[in-house]
C-alpha positions in Angstrom: 23.8 -3.8 -0.2 22.5 -4.0 2.9 19.1 -5.1 4.3 17.3 -1.9 5.8 15.9 -2.3 9.4 12.7 -0.7 8.9 10.2 -0.9 11.3 8.0 1.7 10.4 5.0 1.2 8.2 2.9 4.5 6.6 -0.5 3.0 6.3 -2.7 5.4 3.2 -6.2 5.4 5.2 -7.8 8.5 4.1 -9.6 8.1 1.1 -13.8 7.8 0.2 -13.5 4.9 -1.3 -16.5 6.2 -3.5 -16.3 3.0 -5.9 -17.5 0.8 -3.1 -20.7 1.0 -3.3 -22.7 -0.8 0.1 -25.4 1.9 0.8 -22.9 3.3 3.5 -21.5 6.9 4.0 -18.7 5.3 6.3 -15.0 4.5 5.5 -15.0 1.2 3.2 -12.2 0.5 5.4 -14.6 -0.1 8.3 -16.2 -2.7 6.0 -15.8 -6.4 7.8 -13.8 -9.0 5.5 -14.3 -12.3 6.8 -15.6 -10.6 10.3 -12.4 -8.3 10.7 -12.7 -4.8 9.5 -10.7 -4.6 6.3 -8.2 -1.7 8.3 -7.4 -4.1 11.0 -6.8 -6.9 8.8 -4.1 -4.9 6.9 -2.6 -3.5 10.4 -2.4 -7.1 11.6 -0.8 -8.3 8.7 1.8 -5.6 8.8 2.2 -6.3 12.3 2.4 -10.3 11.6 5.2 -8.8 9.0 7.4 -7.5 11.9 6.5 -4.0 11.8 5.8 -2.1 15.0 4.8 1.6 14.7 2.5 2.6 12.5 1.9 5.8 11.1 -1.5 6.2 9.3 -2.9 8.7 7.6 -7.0 9.5 7.7 -9.2 12.0 5.9 -12.8 11.0 5.0 -14.4 9.8 8.1 -11.6 9.9 10.2 -13.0 9.8 13.8 -14.4 6.6 13.0 -11.6 5.0 11.5 -9.5 6.1 14.1 -12.2 4.8 17.2 -11.9 1.4 15.6 -8.3 1.5 15.2 -7.8 2.6 18.8 -10.3 0.1 20.1 -8.4 -2.8 18.5 -5.5 -2.2 20.6 -2.5 -3.9 18.6 0.2 -6.0 20.7 3.5 -4.2 20.9 2.4 -1.8 18.5 2.8 2.1 18.9 -0.1 3.8 16.3 0.3 7.8 15.4 -2.4 9.6 13.3 -1.8 11.7 10.7 -4.4 14.0 8.9 -4.8 15.0 5.0 -7.3 17.7 4.8 -7.4 17.2 0.9 -8.0 13.4 1.1 -10.2 13.9 -1.7 -7.4 14.3 -4.2 -4.8 11.7 -5.1 -2.9 9.6 -2.6 0.7 11.2 -3.4 -0.9 13.9 -0.5 -1.5 11.5 1.7 2.2 10.3 1.9 4.0 14.0 2.4 1.6 14.2 5.6 4.1 11.8 7.1 7.2 13.6 5.9 8.2 15.2 9.5 8.0 11.5 10.8 9.7 9.4 8.5 12.3 12.2 7.3 15.0 10.2 8.5 14.6 6.2 7.8 13.4 3.9 5.4 9.9 3.1 5.9 7.0 0.7 4.5 4.2 2.0 2.9 0.7 0.2 2.6 -2.7 0.9 1.4 -5.3 0.6 3.6 -7.8 -1.1 1.6 -5.0 -3.9 0.5 -5.1 -7.4 1.7 -1.8 -9.2 1.5 0.0 -12.3 3.3 2.1 -10.9 5.7 5.3 -13.5 4.5 5.4 -11.3 1.3 5.9 -8.1 3.4 8.3 -9.8 5.8 10.4 -11.0 2.3 10.0 -7.1 1.0 11.5 -5.6 4.4 14.2 -8.3 4.6 15.4 -7.6 0.8 18.9 -6.2 0.4 18.9 -2.7 -0.5 21.2 -0.1 -2.1 21.5 3.8 -0.8 18.5 6.0 -1.8 16.4 2.7 -2.9 13.1 2.6 -2.8 11.1 -1.1 -3.3 8.1 -2.2 -5.0 6.4 -5.5 -4.8 4.9 -6.4 -8.2 2.6 -9.4 -9.4 4.1 -10.7 -12.9 1.4 -13.5 -12.8 -1.4 -13.6 -15.8 -4.6 -11.7 -14.2 -8.0 -11.4 -15.4 -8.8 -8.4 -17.8 -10.9 -6.7 -15.1 -8.3 -6.8 -12.7 -5.9 -5.4 -15.3 -7.7 -2.7 -16.5 -8.2 -1.0 -13.1 -4.7 -1.7 -11.6 -1.6 0.1 -11.5 0.7 -1.2 -14.3 4.6 -1.8 -13.8 7.2 -2.2 -16.7 10.7 -3.5 -14.9 14.1 -4.4 -16.6 16.5 -6.6 -14.6 15.7 -5.7 -11.0 14.3 -2.2 -11.4 11.0 -0.8 -11.7 11.6 1.7 -15.1 7.8 3.3 -15.6 4.8 2.7 -13.8 1.2 4.0 -14.2 -2.7 3.4 -14.8 -2.4 3.7 -18.7 1.0 1.9 -18.9 1.5 -0.3 -21.8 2.9 -2.3 -22.7 3.7 -3.7 -18.8 5.6 -6.2 -17.1 3.3 -6.8 -14.0 1.1 -4.9 -11.5 1.7 -2.9 -8.4 0.3 -4.6 -5.4 0.5 -1.7 -3.2 3.4 -2.6 -0.9 6.5 -0.4 -0.6 9.5 -0.3 1.5 10.6 3.7 0.8 13.7 5.8 1.0 13.0 9.2 2.1 13.9 10.5 -1.0 10.0 10.0 -1.8 9.5 12.9 -0.2 11.4 15.2 -2.7 9.9 13.1 -5.7 6.7 13.6 -4.5 7.2 17.2 -3.9 8.5 18.2 -7.4 5.3 15.9 -8.7 2.9 17.9 -7.1 4.7 20.8 -8.6 4.1 20.1 -11.7 0.7 19.3 -11.3 0.4 15.5 -10.3 -0.8 14.6 -7.1 -0.3 10.9 -7.3 2.1 8.2 -5.7 2.7 7.1 -8.5 4.2 10.5 -10.1 6.4 10.3 -7.1 7.7 6.9 -7.8 7.6 7.3 -11.2 10.3 10.2 -10.8 12.7 7.6 -8.7 12.3 5.1 -11.5 13.7 7.2 -14.0 16.6 7.9 -11.4 17.0 4.2 -11.3 16.4 4.1 -7.7 12.9 1.8 -7.6 13.5 -1.9 -7.6 10.8 -4.4 -8.0 10.6 -7.5 -6.1 7.8 -10.1 -7.2 5.3 -11.4 -4.9 5.4 -15.0 -6.8 2.2 -16.9 -6.0 1.0 -14.9 -3.2 -2.3 -13.8 -3.1 -3.3 -9.8 -2.7 -6.4 -7.6 -2.9 -7.2 -4.4 -4.1 -10.7 -3.4 -2.5 -11.9 -1.2 -4.7 -15.9 -2.8 -4.9 -18.0 -4.8 -3.5 -17.4 -7.7 -6.1 -13.6 -7.3 -5.1 -14.3 -7.8 -1.6 -16.4 -10.9 -2.8 -13.6 -12.3 -4.7 -11.2 -11.8 -1.8 -13.7 -13.4 0.7 -14.2 -16.2 -1.4 -10.3 -17.0 -2.3 -9.6 -16.6 1.5 -12.2 -19.0 3.0 -11.1 -21.4 0.0 -7.6 -21.2 1.1 -8.1 -21.8 4.9 -10.2 -24.4 3.9 -7.6 -26.0 1.8 -4.9 -25.4 4.6 -7.2 -26.5 7.2 
């Protein structure tokens, strides 16, 4: 198996974040995290990991999210915007908007509302991978019950993901929202949508059933899924503590 040469990132930024109750109707992706909008933290982390071409899927409050990204002027990158008119549905449909742009190459798939450490993504991008395979970064460290309850769970056998889902039990790890995907994901999502399931997990599940989904554990690295104000407070507290410790 050879390491894939991945330079493209597909970033899902279309949802309305209906659980993020901060009194504003603006996209939660514009919410500052230690002074920097959430979506820009995601983009900067992806750039620090070595990605240079971003395909950002917009939907809810698309003009303001796009404007914030364009104002940031990330150095040495190109940014392409896609639109998901069905942003109010599940995120598998956002991935399918990139079929034409990414049909011939592997790509990183990232959630616009997840924070992660760039070295973890960089390691994922360097991981050796077989023909047709995709990768998912998973976290097998114990997590608080409240985090586990809200997370997408993963079952693993050896190096392979065998099952994925919100209600999965038993499970071995949590889905961190960081992927390296083969273009075969698009066909898997087509099949899932045809069966009535528009989630990204449904497409990943089909790849797993074919033995094409491998797991890479993030170890002790921190990552945060920002769904609520409490999630934001936890992330900022831990990030501030990590900075103080490093200093």
